[in-house]
N, C-alpha and C positions, 0 to 999 in steps of 0.2 A: 480319673487320670488315664487308666488303661484304655478306655474308650477313645479318649482324645488322641492318644498315640496311635492306636489302630486306625482311626479315621484319617489321620495324617499320612500314614504309610499307604493306605489304600488310595488316597487321592494323588499322592506322588506317583504311584504305579500306573494309574489311569492317565495322568498328564503325560507321563514318559512314553506312552505308546503312540506312534505316528503311523499314518498309512504308508504303504510302500510307495516308492517314487518310481516314475517311469525312466529306466536306465536308457532308453533309446533317445531321450531328449537332452542327452549331455553332449557338450561340445568342448574341446580342448581350447583353452584360451591362451596358453602359453606354458612355458616350462624353462627350467635352468638346465641347459643342455650339457654344460661342461662338467667333466669329472674325470675319473682314472682312465688312462689309456690302456686298452686291452688288444688293439689292433693297429697294424701298420703295414702299408703296401707301397712298393716302390716301382715306378715307371721309369727305368734307365733310359729308355730312348728319347723321352720328353723331359728328362730331369725333374720329374714331379714326385712327391712323396705325399701319401694320404695317411693321415693319423686320426684314428678314432679318439675321441675325447669325451667320455660319458655318452650322451645322445647326440653328438655332433661330430662332424668330420672336418678336419683342417686340411686344406690343400697347400703344399709348401713347394716352392721353386727352390731346388737344391743344386742348381748349376754352379753355385759357389757354396761348397759344403760348409765352410767356415762361417757363412752368414746366410742361412736359409731365409727365404722371404715368403711371408704369409700371402697367399694369393686369395684365399677365401676360406670362410668359416660358415658359409650359407647352407650347407647340407646338414639337415636335422632329421632324426629318427624319433620314433616314439619309445624306444628302448635303448639300453646300453649297446654301443657298437662293439661286438665281440669278434668280428672277423672282417677282413677286407680283402679283395681280390682285384688286381688290376691287369687288364689285357690291352695291349696296344693295337690300334687298327692297322 
């Protein structure tokens, strides 16, 4: 009985070992970019506000502050947006 348990444990250890994988062969296929907002920047000359939301940035038209209009959510990052800076041309 002890030999059977020992052989079973050894076989599980051997099966669990996998060769190292090539990390350079990895590609990002997608992500869920939305999450908490840690960053906001305002461009008063163009009535735009940029809001970080997880790993995405919303661009809002705030010409009517009572009803902001979402212009874009196409800006994506690989990490959480923690700071934004806006400079007007």
